[in-house]
DOBA-114467 format. One line per 2 residues: their letters; for each residue x, y, z of N, C-alpha, C. Coordinates in Angstrom, 2 decimals. Each point is the difference from the previous one (the first is absolute). Layout:
% DOBA-114467
A	X,Y,Z,X,Y,Z,X,Y,Z; ...;
END
This chain:
% DOBA-114467
MS	1.01,-1.25,-0.11,-1.05,1.21,-0.01,1.05,1.43,0.23; -0.57,0.79,-0.76,0.86,1.21,-0.36,0.12,0.73,1.36;
DG	0.81,1.02,0.61,0.28,0.68,1.01,-1.08,1.15,-0.11; -0.79,0.20,1.07,-1.21,0.88,-0.03,0.82,1.51,-0.23;
NT	1.12,0.21,0.25,0.36,1.35,-0.30,0.73,0.25,-1.41; -0.07,-0.96,-0.78,0.47,0.04,-1.22,-0.97,-0.21,-1.07;
NT	0.00,0.86,-1.15,-0.94,-0.05,-0.89,0.11,-0.87,-0.87; -1.12,-0.65,-0.38,-0.16,-0.91,-1.19,-0.96,0.50,-1.04;
AG	0.48,-0.34,-1.14,-0.64,0.48,-1.19,-0.91,-0.97,-0.50; -1.11,0.20,-0.58,-0.72,-0.78,-0.95,-0.32,0.68,-1.24;
ID	0.11,-0.95,-1.23,-0.03,0.67,-1.27,-1.03,-0.71,-0.89; -1.10,0.80,-0.35,-1.11,-0.52,-0.71,0.46,0.15,-1.53;
IG	0.16,-1.05,-0.66,0.47,0.07,-1.28,-0.94,0.06,-1.23; 0.19,0.76,-0.73,-0.83,0.47,-1.09,0.95,-0.25,-1.52;
KA	-0.61,-0.16,-1.02,0.66,0.18,-1.16,0.80,1.26,-0.36; -0.63,1.06,0.58,0.80,1.16,-0.53,0.29,0.89,1.34;
YL	-0.51,-0.40,1.32,0.48,0.86,1.22,0.29,-1.10,1.03; 0.60,0.43,1.03,0.32,-0.63,1.17,-0.44,0.80,1.03;
DV	-1.05,-0.43,0.97,-0.48,0.86,1.06,0.82,-0.58,1.28; 0.57,0.73,0.78,0.86,-0.48,1.01,-0.70,0.75,1.26;
AL	0.08,-0.75,1.08,-0.41,0.55,1.46,0.90,-0.46,1.08; 0.20,0.59,0.94,0.72,-0.46,1.27,-0.91,-0.48,1.06;
YP	0.75,-0.90,0.81,-0.75,-0.21,1.31,0.88,-0.31,0.95; -0.03,0.49,1.31,-0.93,0.92,0.57,-0.34,1.41,-0.21;
AN	0.98,0.65,-0.94,-0.05,1.34,-0.31,-1.19,0.09,-1.04; -0.48,1.14,-0.25,-1.15,0.24,-0.73,0.40,0.87,-1.21;
EE	0.95,-0.64,-0.88,0.62,0.76,-0.99,-0.17,-0.53,-1.39; -0.18,0.29,-1.06,-0.33,-0.77,-1.30,0.71,1.06,-1.08;
IR	0.17,-0.97,-1.19,0.46,0.80,-1.09,-0.39,-0.93,-1.20; -0.17,0.55,-1.26,-0.36,-0.66,-1.19,1.04,0.35,-1.06;
VT	0.72,-0.97,-0.82,0.89,-0.02,-0.57,-0.28,-0.87,-1.39; 0.66,0.41,-1.23,-0.29,-0.80,-0.88,0.80,-1.36,-0.15;
NS	-0.77,-0.98,-0.44,0.70,-1.29,-0.04,1.02,-0.24,-1.04; 1.08,0.87,0.16,0.92,-0.14,-1.05,1.44,0.36,0.87;
AK	1.08,0.23,-0.87,1.27,0.08,0.34,-0.19,1.74,0.73; -0.66,0.66,-0.63,0.01,1.41,0.57,-0.53,0.08,1.25;
GY	-1.29,-0.90,0.12,-0.52,-0.02,1.21,0.86,-0.63,1.30; 0.68,-0.95,-0.44,0.78,-0.74,0.91,1.07,1.00,0.71;
RE	0.72,0.93,-1.01,0.90,0.77,0.33,-0.60,1.09,1.18; -1.34,0.20,-0.19,-0.81,0.88,0.99,-0.10,-0.87,1.41;
LI	-0.51,-1.29,-0.24,-0.32,-0.56,1.33,1.10,-0.47,0.88; 1.10,-0.46,-0.75,1.11,-0.51,0.91,0.37,1.03,1.26;
PW	0.40,1.23,-0.47,0.26,1.05,0.86,-1.05,0.35,1.30; -1.14,0.07,-0.73,-1.12,0.05,0.90,-0.01,-1.02,1.15;
LQ	0.10,-1.24,-0.62,-0.03,-0.93,1.32,1.16,-0.10,0.93; 1.23,0.36,-0.62,1.14,0.14,0.82,0.16,1.17,1.00;
ER	-0.59,1.21,-0.47,-0.32,1.03,1.00,-0.81,-0.35,1.12; -0.92,-0.91,-0.15,-1.18,-0.28,1.34,0.56,-1.36,0.51;
AV	1.33,-0.48,-0.24,0.52,-1.11,0.53,-0.85,-1.40,-0.08; -0.41,-0.04,-1.34,-0.73,-1.22,-0.23,1.00,-1.15,-0.53;
TR	-0.11,-1.16,0.87,0.68,-1.14,-0.39,-0.85,-1.02,-0.31; -1.42,-0.12,0.21,-0.89,-1.22,-0.53,-0.79,0.53,-0.84;
VG	-0.23,-0.53,-1.12,-1.13,0.47,-0.87,-0.75,-1.30,-0.51; -1.34,0.04,-0.12,-0.89,-0.86,-0.40,-0.74,0.38,-1.27;
ME	-0.35,-0.99,-0.77,-0.86,0.29,-1.22,-0.57,-1.35,-0.43; -1.17,-0.05,-0.77,-0.44,-1.04,-0.47,0.57,-0.39,-1.55;
AS	0.07,-1.19,-0.13,0.09,-0.67,-1.22,-0.94,0.53,-1.09; 0.38,0.73,-1.14,-0.96,0.57,-0.88,0.32,-0.20,-1.38;
GG	0.08,-1.20,-0.53,0.27,-0.35,-1.18,0.99,0.50,-0.91; 1.07,0.33,0.83,1.13,0.22,-0.61,0.42,1.40,0.00;
YE	-1.09,0.78,0.19,0.42,1.50,0.33,0.80,0.45,1.26; 0.06,-1.05,0.87,0.86,0.31,1.30,1.55,-0.20,-0.21;
KG	0.20,-0.70,-1.19,1.45,-0.50,-0.22,1.08,1.21,-0.03; -0.30,1.13,-0.54,0.82,1.01,-0.04,0.56,0.61,1.44;
VL	-1.10,0.34,0.67,0.17,0.48,1.32,0.73,-0.98,0.92; -0.35,-1.05,-0.15,0.27,-1.15,0.84,1.53,-0.17,-0.17;
AI	0.57,0.08,-1.26,1.37,-0.12,-0.26,0.73,1.03,0.57; -0.46,1.29,0.08,0.59,1.13,0.51,0.21,-0.12,1.43;
LH	-1.17,-0.49,0.70,0.15,0.08,1.60,0.98,-0.98,0.29; -0.06,-1.31,-0.84,1.01,-0.97,0.41,1.27,0.31,-0.18;
AM	0.45,0.79,-0.99,1.31,0.54,-0.24,0.38,0.98,1.06; -0.95,0.73,0.84,0.36,1.09,1.00,-0.35,-0.65,1.40;
QM	0.21,-1.55,-0.23,0.00,-0.79,1.48,-1.10,0.30,0.82; -1.02,0.33,-0.33,-1.01,0.18,0.76,-0.94,-1.54,0.18;
EV	-0.41,0.03,1.04,-0.92,-1.04,0.41,-1.34,-0.17,-0.74; -0.39,-0.94,-1.01,-1.16,0.36,-0.91,-0.95,-1.31,0.22;
AL	-1.17,0.28,0.26,-0.96,-1.18,0.27,-0.91,0.09,-1.30; 0.06,-1.11,-0.77,-0.92,-0.19,-1.47,-1.40,-0.62,0.70;
LQ	-0.85,0.73,0.33,-1.32,-0.83,0.69,-0.82,-0.38,-1.12; -0.93,-1.24,0.29,-0.83,-0.66,-0.62,-1.23,1.09,0.11;
PR	-1.01,0.07,-1.01,-1.12,0.99,0.00,-0.90,-0.59,1.12; -0.15,-1.35,0.19,-0.65,-0.62,1.05,0.25,0.41,1.47;
QV	1.45,0.13,0.09,0.45,0.63,1.17,-0.44,1.21,0.46; 0.16,0.98,-0.90,-0.73,1.24,0.21,-1.32,0.03,0.20;
RA	-0.86,-0.84,-0.84,-1.27,0.06,0.23,-0.40,-0.44,1.32; 0.66,-1.12,0.45,-0.39,-0.62,1.50,0.27,1.23,1.14;
FA	1.12,0.54,-0.12,0.35,1.09,0.67,-0.88,1.05,0.19; -0.54,0.27,-1.34,-1.12,1.15,-0.02,-1.37,-0.29,0.89;
IY	-0.39,-1.43,-0.30,-0.86,-0.49,0.65,0.08,0.02,1.57; 1.33,-0.56,0.42,0.18,0.06,1.45,-0.11,1.43,0.63;
RL	0.25,1.11,-0.66,0.26,1.42,0.43,-1.35,0.74,-0.34; -1.01,-0.77,-0.62,-1.31,0.66,-0.28,0.32,1.15,-0.96;
RR	0.83,-0.38,-0.93,0.04,1.33,-1.09,-0.89,-0.35,-1.10; -0.89,0.96,-0.36,-0.99,-0.37,-1.13,0.31,0.80,-0.88;
AK	0.52,1.37,0.10,0.23,0.99,-1.13,1.23,-0.68,-0.91; -0.07,0.50,-1.02,1.31,-0.56,-1.13,0.05,0.96,-1.05;
ND	1.14,0.43,0.01,0.59,0.88,-1.17,1.73,-0.04,0.07; 0.56,0.48,-0.96,1.46,-0.58,-0.08,0.60,0.79,1.36;
RL	-0.25,1.18,0.40,0.57,0.69,1.00,-0.23,-0.81,1.41; -1.14,-0.59,0.22,-0.18,-0.81,0.99,0.32,-1.28,0.27;
DA	0.17,-0.50,-1.46,0.61,-1.30,-0.15,1.42,0.12,0.31; 0.76,0.96,-0.28,1.44,0.00,0.61,0.19,0.50,1.29;
KL	-0.85,0.39,0.55,0.18,0.00,1.62,-0.47,-1.43,0.50; -1.02,-0.61,-0.36,-0.11,-1.29,0.38,1.14,-0.96,-0.23;
IA	0.62,-0.01,-1.05,1.12,-0.71,-0.36,1.12,0.08,0.88; -0.03,1.45,0.38,1.31,0.42,0.99,-0.20,-0.47,1.21;
HC	-1.31,0.10,0.42,-0.33,-0.41,1.41,0.03,-1.61,0.10; -0.39,-0.93,-1.03,0.12,-1.38,0.06,1.35,-0.59,0.05;
TA	1.14,0.89,-0.91,1.41,-0.20,0.08,0.47,0.32,1.30; -0.22,0.93,0.62,0.30,0.16,1.34,-0.12,-1.09,0.98;
EL	-1.05,-0.74,-0.04,-0.17,-1.08,0.89,0.28,-1.33,-0.26; 0.88,-0.06,-1.25,0.54,-1.30,-0.18,1.02,-0.20,0.82;
DE	0.17,-1.36,0.44,1.10,-0.51,0.93,1.34,0.07,-0.61; 0.00,-0.33,-1.29,1.18,-0.07,-0.83,-0.16,0.05,-1.52;
IR	1.07,0.44,-0.64,0.04,0.02,-1.33,0.80,-0.98,-0.80; -0.39,-0.53,-1.14,1.04,-0.84,-0.69,1.13,0.78,-0.33;
PA	1.04,-0.60,0.00,1.30,0.71,-0.91,-0.34,0.40,-1.40; 0.68,0.78,-0.47,-0.38,0.44,-1.40,0.48,-1.18,-0.78;
PD	-0.76,-0.39,-1.16,0.47,-0.92,-1.09,1.12,0.17,-0.64; 0.72,-1.16,-0.45,1.01,0.20,-0.71,-0.29,0.91,-1.44;
PR	0.68,1.18,-0.09,-0.29,0.60,-1.31,-0.04,-0.58,-1.37; 0.99,-1.02,0.03,0.36,-0.65,-1.40,-1.14,-1.06,-0.35;
LA	-0.86,-0.22,1.03,-1.19,-0.95,-0.24,-1.20,0.74,-0.85; -0.13,1.41,0.16,-1.23,0.52,-0.58,-0.03,-0.06,-1.33;
PL	1.25,0.47,-0.76,-0.17,-0.31,-1.58,-0.18,-1.50,-0.33; 0.37,-0.85,0.78,-0.04,-1.47,-0.30,-1.41,-0.31,0.30;
AE	-0.68,0.40,0.63,-1.28,0.04,0.42,-0.80,0.20,-1.05; 0.23,1.18,-0.59,-0.81,0.53,-1.09,0.11,-0.90,-1.38;
HL	1.23,-0.42,-0.26,0.12,-0.84,-1.10,-0.75,-1.43,0.56; -0.01,-0.32,0.82,-0.78,-1.32,0.48,-1.24,0.31,-0.28;
RL	-0.60,1.13,0.13,-1.43,0.38,0.00,-0.35,-0.05,-1.72; 0.78,0.30,-0.60,0.05,0.13,-1.80,-0.15,-1.59,-0.29;
IE	0.80,-0.91,0.77,-0.06,-1.40,-0.43,-1.48,-0.69,0.38; -0.53,0.59,1.38,-1.07,-0.60,0.45,-1.32,0.53,-1.24;
QI	0.16,1.21,-0.19,-0.87,0.51,-1.12,-0.02,-0.67,-1.30; 1.17,-0.45,-0.26,0.16,-0.63,-1.23,-0.64,-1.42,-0.05;
EA	0.33,-0.65,1.24,-0.78,-1.10,0.29,-1.58,0.07,0.01; -0.41,0.98,0.75,-1.51,0.12,0.02,-0.40,0.18,-1.54;
DL	0.61,0.83,-0.75,-0.40,0.04,-1.45,0.09,-1.36,-0.60; 0.80,-0.62,0.31,0.13,-1.36,-0.82,-1.10,-0.94,0.42;
AR	-0.37,-0.07,1.41,-1.03,-0.71,0.47,-1.21,0.31,-0.90; -0.23,1.41,-0.10,-1.32,0.48,-0.61,-0.15,-0.39,-1.37;
QK	1.34,0.03,-0.83,-0.32,-0.46,-1.47,0.04,-1.56,-0.16; 0.35,-0.68,1.01,-0.31,-1.50,-0.07,-1.38,-0.25,0.22;
TR	-0.42,0.82,1.07,-1.68,-0.20,0.34,-0.94,0.45,-1.44; 0.57,0.98,-0.52,-0.60,0.32,-1.15,-0.16,-0.88,-1.08;
ME	1.21,-0.83,-0.12,0.01,-1.16,-1.06,-1.25,-0.97,-0.01; -0.53,0.05,1.27,-1.18,-0.99,0.03,-1.33,0.29,-0.43;
AY	0.03,1.34,-0.39,-1.16,0.76,-0.37,-0.29,0.34,-1.38; 1.15,-0.25,-0.75,0.13,0.25,-1.31,0.27,-1.24,-0.94;
HE	-0.58,0.04,-1.15,-0.01,-1.22,-0.94,0.67,0.34,-1.38; -0.45,1.30,-0.40,0.67,0.38,-1.41,1.36,-0.04,-0.14;
KP	0.53,-0.56,-0.97,1.40,-0.13,-0.11,0.76,1.08,0.15; -0.27,1.23,-0.85,0.76,1.09,-0.21,0.40,0.71,1.55;
LL	-1.32,-0.13,0.83,0.39,0.32,1.17,0.47,-0.77,1.41; 0.06,-1.32,-0.53,0.83,-1.14,0.89,1.57,0.37,-0.47;
RW	0.04,0.19,-1.39,1.64,0.22,-0.26,0.56,1.18,0.69; -0.84,1.16,-0.10,0.54,1.23,1.01,0.15,-0.29,1.26;
LK	-0.93,-0.61,0.59,-0.01,-0.20,1.58,1.29,-1.01,0.26; 0.52,-1.08,-1.04,0.94,-0.70,0.36,1.29,0.67,-0.23;
AE	0.09,0.96,-0.89,0.93,0.65,-0.27,0.33,1.19,1.08; -0.92,0.34,0.82,0.02,1.15,0.91,0.47,-0.81,1.40;
IA	-0.62,-1.35,0.23,0.71,-0.73,1.13,1.23,-0.38,-0.17; 0.49,-0.17,-1.35,1.41,-0.37,-0.09,0.94,1.12,0.17;
RL	-0.55,1.35,-0.43,0.81,1.19,0.51,0.17,0.15,1.26; -1.16,-0.13,0.80,0.08,0.02,1.35,0.82,-0.70,0.78;
ER	0.23,-1.33,-0.41,0.51,-1.14,0.50,1.53,0.56,-0.12; 0.24,0.18,-1.18,1.45,0.69,-0.28,0.48,1.22,0.94;
RQ	-0.82,0.94,0.02,0.13,1.35,0.88,0.13,-0.56,1.57; -0.88,-0.95,0.33,0.11,-0.39,1.54,1.32,-0.69,0.31;
KA	0.54,-0.86,-1.04,1.30,-0.71,0.45,1.29,0.96,-0.24; -0.19,1.11,-1.09,0.97,0.84,0.14,0.26,1.03,1.04;
EL	-1.24,0.16,0.63,0.01,0.78,1.20,0.49,-0.61,1.24; -0.38,-1.12,0.09,0.57,-0.94,0.99,1.58,-0.14,0.09;
LL	0.37,-0.29,-1.17,1.38,0.04,-0.18,0.76,1.13,0.28; -0.52,1.26,-0.29,0.60,1.40,0.22,0.00,0.21,1.54;
LG	-1.18,-0.46,0.72,-0.16,0.22,1.41,1.19,-0.60,0.66; -0.13,-1.37,-0.50,1.24,-0.88,0.69,1.26,0.60,0.02;
KK	0.62,0.45,-1.35,1.16,0.73,-0.24,0.04,1.08,0.93; -0.96,0.77,0.31,0.06,1.33,0.96,0.39,-0.54,1.43;
IA	-0.62,-0.89,0.40,0.22,-0.55,1.30,1.27,-0.45,-0.06; 0.64,-0.91,-0.92,1.33,-0.51,-0.01,0.91,1.11,0.23;
EQ	-0.13,1.24,-0.55,0.89,0.89,0.27,0.35,0.43,1.22; -1.13,-0.31,1.06,0.52,0.50,1.31,0.39,-1.57,0.81;
ED	1.15,0.06,0.49,0.68,-1.37,0.42,-1.01,-0.41,1.34; -0.59,0.65,0.99,-0.91,-0.21,0.94,-1.23,-0.66,-0.56;
LR	-0.69,0.57,-1.00,-1.10,-0.11,-0.37,0.11,-1.57,-0.97; 1.17,0.05,-0.64,0.23,-1.45,-1.03,0.12,-1.18,1.22;
HR	0.46,0.34,1.27,0.23,-1.01,0.93,-1.28,-0.36,0.59; -0.97,0.98,0.35,-1.15,-0.20,0.29,-0.80,-1.04,-0.93;
LT	0.02,0.36,-1.42,-0.77,-0.62,-0.85,0.37,-1.34,-0.15; 1.17,-0.29,0.14,0.96,-1.52,0.05,-0.61,-0.56,1.04;
LI	-0.03,0.29,1.17,-0.60,-0.52,1.19,-1.39,-0.40,-0.08; -0.78,0.91,-0.48,-1.44,-0.33,-0.28,-0.24,-0.97,-1.00;
ES	0.72,-0.03,-1.04,-0.31,-0.81,-1.11,0.59,-1.51,0.35; 0.73,-0.11,1.00,0.49,-1.35,0.32,-1.08,-0.67,0.83;
VV	-1.11,0.66,0.44,-1.28,-0.72,0.38,-0.76,-0.62,-0.79; -0.26,-1.49,0.02,-0.50,-0.73,-0.99,-1.31,0.66,-0.48;
EI	-0.23,0.14,-1.34,-1.26,0.42,-0.67,-0.27,1.57,0.06; 0.98,0.86,0.61,0.21,1.42,-0.21,0.75,0.37,-1.16;
GR	-1.00,0.09,-1.00,0.65,0.49,-1.35,0.49,1.60,-0.02; 0.36,0.32,-1.12,0.75,1.22,-0.16,-1.16,0.89,0.18;
RT	-1.33,-0.07,-0.47,-0.91,1.24,0.10,-0.59,0.09,1.32; 0.05,-1.06,0.72,-0.30,0.07,1.57,1.18,0.63,0.79;
AL	1.12,-0.34,-0.45,1.17,0.51,0.84,0.27,1.34,-0.23; -0.38,0.60,-1.14,0.49,1.51,-0.48,-1.11,0.69,1.04;
TL	-1.41,-0.65,0.27,-0.99,0.85,0.75,0.54,-0.09,1.29; 0.43,-0.98,0.62,0.41,0.02,1.37,1.34,0.76,0.29;
VI	1.16,0.00,-1.03,0.89,0.88,0.29,-0.40,1.46,0.01; -0.87,0.58,-0.89,-0.55,1.43,0.07,-0.87,0.26,0.90;
LM	-0.97,-0.70,0.24,-1.27,0.39,0.65,0.06,-0.38,1.61; 1.02,-1.20,0.41,0.00,-0.33,1.24,1.41,0.21,0.38;
PE	0.69,1.01,0.38,1.19,0.34,0.41,0.33,-0.55,1.33; -0.94,-0.09,0.66,-0.17,-0.48,1.52,0.15,-1.38,0.19;
LG	0.14,-0.62,-1.02,0.33,-1.66,0.27,1.27,-0.22,0.44; -0.21,-0.92,0.99,1.25,-0.18,0.87,0.06,0.66,1.47;
TL	-0.63,1.05,-0.08,0.18,0.63,1.24,-1.26,0.14,0.90; -1.03,-0.78,-0.32,-1.11,-0.21,0.76,-0.41,-1.33,0.21;
TR	-0.78,-0.30,1.23,-0.47,-1.40,0.03,-0.75,-0.33,-1.03; -0.45,-1.44,0.00,-0.80,-0.48,-0.95,-1.33,0.48,0.02;
AQ	-0.52,0.28,1.46,-1.39,0.33,-0.03,-0.18,1.64,-0.67; 1.08,0.64,0.42,-0.13,1.42,-0.42,0.22,0.32,-1.50;
IA	0.97,-0.86,-0.82,0.05,-0.19,-1.26,-1.26,-0.37,-0.77; -0.76,-0.99,0.70,-1.27,-0.55,-0.71,-0.83,1.07,0.15;
SL	-0.26,0.77,1.18,-0.83,1.33,-0.12,-0.01,0.88,-0.82; 1.52,0.11,-0.16,0.37,1.25,-0.91,-0.43,-0.22,-1.40;
AG	0.01,-1.33,-0.24,-0.39,-0.47,-1.62,-1.38,-0.13,0.08; -0.84,0.24,0.88,-1.41,-0.60,0.13,-0.52,-1.19,-0.28;
LA	1.06,-0.90,0.88,-0.15,-1.57,-0.21,-0.58,-0.65,1.42; 0.10,0.90,1.04,-0.39,-0.53,1.32,-1.38,0.32,0.31;
PF	-0.63,-1.39,0.34,-1.38,0.06,0.21,-0.23,0.62,1.33; -1.06,0.84,-0.02,-0.55,0.59,1.11,-1.24,-0.77,0.60;
DR	-0.13,0.16,1.52,-0.99,-0.65,0.77,-1.11,0.76,-0.34; -1.18,-0.65,0.24,-1.34,0.47,-0.24,-0.75,-0.64,1.13;
ES	0.09,0.30,1.40,-0.62,-0.44,1.19,-0.56,0.95,0.82; -1.00,-0.24,0.67,-0.70,0.94,0.93,-0.92,-1.02,0.89;
GQ	0.32,-0.23,1.29,-0.96,-0.56,0.68,-0.11,-1.39,-0.17; -1.01,-0.68,-0.53,-0.24,-1.22,-0.27,0.25,-0.25,-1.60;
HR	0.06,1.27,-0.73,-0.01,-0.23,-1.53,1.53,-0.31,-0.32; 0.44,-0.85,-0.98,0.99,-0.58,-0.50,-0.02,0.27,-1.54;
GQ	0.27,1.18,-0.44,-0.06,-0.03,-1.46,1.24,-0.33,-0.70; -0.27,0.10,-1.37,1.13,-0.62,-0.96,1.13,1.01,0.12;
RH	1.28,-0.42,0.06,0.89,0.84,-0.18,0.32,0.62,-1.37; 0.59,0.99,-0.36,0.24,0.60,-1.07,1.28,0.80,-0.40;
IA	0.40,-0.05,-0.99,1.22,0.98,-0.08,-0.36,1.22,-0.46; 0.68,1.26,0.17,-0.48,1.39,-0.26,1.25,0.89,-0.03;
GG	-0.21,1.01,-1.02,1.01,1.21,0.06,1.29,-0.59,-0.54; 1.15,0.68,0.38,1.18,-0.25,-0.34,0.40,0.19,-1.63;
RG	1.08,-0.39,-0.31,0.45,0.33,-1.56,-0.32,-0.90,-0.96; -1.17,0.56,-0.71,-0.79,-0.86,-0.92,1.05,-0.51,-1.22;
RV	0.89,0.71,-0.31,0.70,-0.31,-1.34,1.12,-1.17,0.66; 0.31,-0.06,1.17,0.83,-1.12,0.55,-0.66,-1.10,0.15;
RR	-1.27,0.04,0.63,-0.79,-0.98,0.18,-0.55,-0.83,-1.34; 0.04,0.95,-1.25,-0.62,-0.83,-1.30,1.28,-0.74,-0.38;
AL	1.18,0.42,0.00,1.13,-0.32,-0.29,0.11,-1.41,0.64; 0.07,-0.11,1.37,0.13,-1.14,0.75,-1.10,-1.02,-0.38;
YA	-1.23,0.42,0.01,-1.22,-0.87,-0.28,0.29,-0.89,-1.23; 0.62,0.92,-1.08,0.06,-0.59,-1.38,1.29,-1.06,0.10;
AA	1.07,0.22,0.91,0.91,-0.85,-0.03,-0.42,-1.25,0.79; -0.61,0.04,1.15,-0.63,-0.95,0.82,-0.78,-0.96,-0.62;
FP	-0.99,0.46,-0.98,-0.72,-0.93,-0.81,0.50,-1.16,-0.63; 1.22,0.02,-0.85,0.60,-1.31,-0.56,1.14,-0.60,1.37;
AS	0.35,0.82,0.80,1.01,-0.59,0.94,-0.80,-0.94,0.81; -1.26,0.21,0.32,-0.82,-0.59,1.16,-0.39,-1.50,-0.63;
YR	0.20,-0.32,-1.34,-0.56,-1.20,-0.48,1.08,-0.64,-0.91; 1.17,0.68,-0.37,0.86,-0.62,-0.84,1.66,-0.07,0.55;
WN	0.57,1.26,0.19,1.68,-0.02,0.21,0.28,0.18,1.49; -0.74,0.63,0.85,0.68,0.31,1.29,-0.60,-1.12,0.84;
AS	0.83,-0.91,0.40,-0.36,-1.23,0.92,-0.44,0.52,1.32; 0.36,1.04,0.74,-0.49,0.53,1.11,-1.40,0.48,-0.21;
LV	-0.32,0.66,-0.95,-1.41,0.55,-0.33,-0.81,-0.86,-0.39; 0.43,-0.88,-0.88,-0.91,-1.16,-0.41,-0.69,-0.83,1.40;
AF	1.15,-0.47,0.93,-0.61,-0.64,0.89,-0.98,0.96,1.05; 0.52,1.15,0.02,-0.90,0.97,0.74,-1.23,0.19,-0.52;
YK	-0.13,0.40,-1.36,-1.26,0.10,-0.82,-0.80,-1.22,0.34; 0.47,-1.18,-0.16,-0.84,-1.31,0.24,-0.59,-0.03,1.35;
RL	0.85,0.16,0.91,-0.49,-0.04,1.47,-1.02,0.86,0.23; 0.09,1.31,-0.52,-0.93,0.90,0.27,-1.36,-0.35,-0.61;
RA	0.14,-0.63,-1.28,-1.52,-0.49,-0.83,-0.56,-1.14,0.76; 1.09,-1.00,0.81,-0.43,-1.11,0.57,-1.02,0.56,1.43;
NG	0.42,1.12,0.37,-0.46,0.53,1.32,-1.19,0.76,-0.16; -0.43,-0.06,-1.35,-1.35,0.77,-0.22,0.16,1.37,-0.65;
KV	1.09,0.47,-0.31,0.25,1.55,-0.57,-0.55,-0.13,-1.51; -0.65,1.09,-0.52,-0.35,0.02,-1.11,1.45,0.26,-0.95;
HK	-0.24,-0.06,-1.36,1.22,0.30,-0.59,0.74,1.33,0.06; -1.00,1.03,0.02,0.40,1.51,-0.04,0.86,0.21,1.49;
QA	-0.75,-0.69,0.89,0.71,0.17,1.44,1.42,-0.53,0.11; 0.19,-1.24,-0.59,1.13,-0.93,0.00,1.04,0.74,-0.85;
LV	-0.33,0.67,-1.17,0.71,1.05,-0.86,0.47,1.03,0.57; -0.78,0.55,0.78,0.51,1.21,0.66,1.05,-0.22,1.09;
AC	-0.32,-1.18,0.76,0.99,-0.47,0.86,1.32,-0.42,-0.62; -0.06,-0.34,-1.12,1.30,-0.58,-0.57,0.71,1.49,-0.55;
AR	-0.73,0.70,-0.26,0.51,1.22,-0.34,0.66,0.81,1.10; -0.55,-0.10,1.05,0.45,0.55,1.28,1.37,-0.69,0.48;
KL	-0.28,-1.66,-0.25,1.39,-0.63,0.40,1.18,0.25,-1.03; -0.36,0.25,-1.17,1.12,0.25,-1.03,0.60,1.41,0.21;
LT	-0.46,1.01,0.76,0.24,1.17,0.40,0.79,-0.23,1.16; -0.17,-0.87,0.95,0.59,-0.45,1.09,1.53,-0.56,-0.31;
FV	-0.01,-0.83,-0.76,1.33,-0.56,-0.81,0.82,1.18,-0.32; -0.41,0.85,-0.95,0.64,0.85,-0.45,0.59,0.98,1.31;
NA	-0.86,0.32,0.94,0.28,0.91,1.17,1.08,-0.65,0.57; 0.08,-1.36,0.34,0.95,-0.77,0.59,1.44,-0.08,-0.81;
VM	-0.28,0.01,-1.22,1.28,0.14,-0.93,0.89,1.32,0.08; -1.03,1.12,0.19,0.91,1.10,0.13,0.25,0.56,1.02;
AR	-0.56,-0.63,1.18,0.40,0.24,1.27,1.69,-0.67,0.44; -0.05,-1.38,-0.51,1.17,-0.57,0.32,1.10,0.32,-1.13;
GS	-0.35,0.50,-1.12,0.94,0.47,-1.04,0.65,-0.92,-0.88; -0.73,-1.38,0.06,0.58,-1.28,-0.72,-1.14,-0.26,-0.88;
QW	0.33,-0.71,-1.23,-0.92,-0.70,-0.79,-0.77,-1.03,0.44; -1.45,-0.09,-0.43,-0.72,-1.09,0.23,0.60,-1.37,0.14;
QN	-0.37,-0.69,0.95,0.20,-1.37,0.04,-1.30,-1.07,-0.06; -0.05,-0.91,-0.68,-1.27,-0.84,0.05,0.00,-0.67,1.26;
EA	-0.93,0.51,0.70,-0.36,-0.41,1.30,-1.08,-0.80,0.20; -0.43,-0.32,1.33,-0.88,-0.97,0.21,-1.47,0.61,-0.28;
PA	-0.98,-0.62,-0.18,-1.37,0.42,-0.49,-0.38,0.82,1.20; -0.72,1.21,-0.50,-0.55,0.95,0.90,-1.10,-0.48,0.88;
R	0.01,0.53,1.12,-0.87,-0.49,1.20,-0.89,1.17,0.27;
END
């Protein structure tokens, strides 16, 4: 939690403007969301001894100011919109505009017990490249779905050509992204360790290197929760509801789910035995597959923690 005598800033991110407010001080400023606005904002924050700043993720419009604040060694909290909404409900705040949102974000940020360290700045451009690959894959899936609805030969020829073009582009971008990571010795080492786990292919390994830098530093429960693969209890009194996964990093979860699907019935002996045992105990296919994805992430986390490549171990329990 921030020192009550130290100002905390909250920034409401807009495409054109940044609305900034302080807590507990009652000061505010609006600047443009541009390099010119950042040059005005930084001295304003420094003059008021601000060391902690909070903002919501806002579709990428926050990236510029986020990078500048990290470069200034400020403690920055990138909040989820649901966190700010929940805090507004808790504080019984109903009025809403950009200026009030900035004040609310500042108050919410001041109440945080701790803020995660700034991410490795090298990962941001890699994550953007990975997103392009994900979008190509989505386009590819849509074109393949369209194939089922068309019968005219000229249209089918065009669709097949488009699918082939997207597949070539996907492979080329994956190769290029792998080369970018290989240029950094530590990232290349992390990629090698992750790929040593049976059935973690290049595509999933790239996702984990870029989007899960915490691997090897957290417990298996913490890393599962971060990926959104930890089941949450739904119990109250006599009620015993079914446990469900929720939240977390969806891009990581999808990559692990895709890797766990073949690993759970073909190649990874530990996961094959684990999957069969879950099914024998009454778990439906999807529940067992999610558990396998979580177990696969546990394997990777263990490999990263000990810094040595995966060894084919006893079946998972």
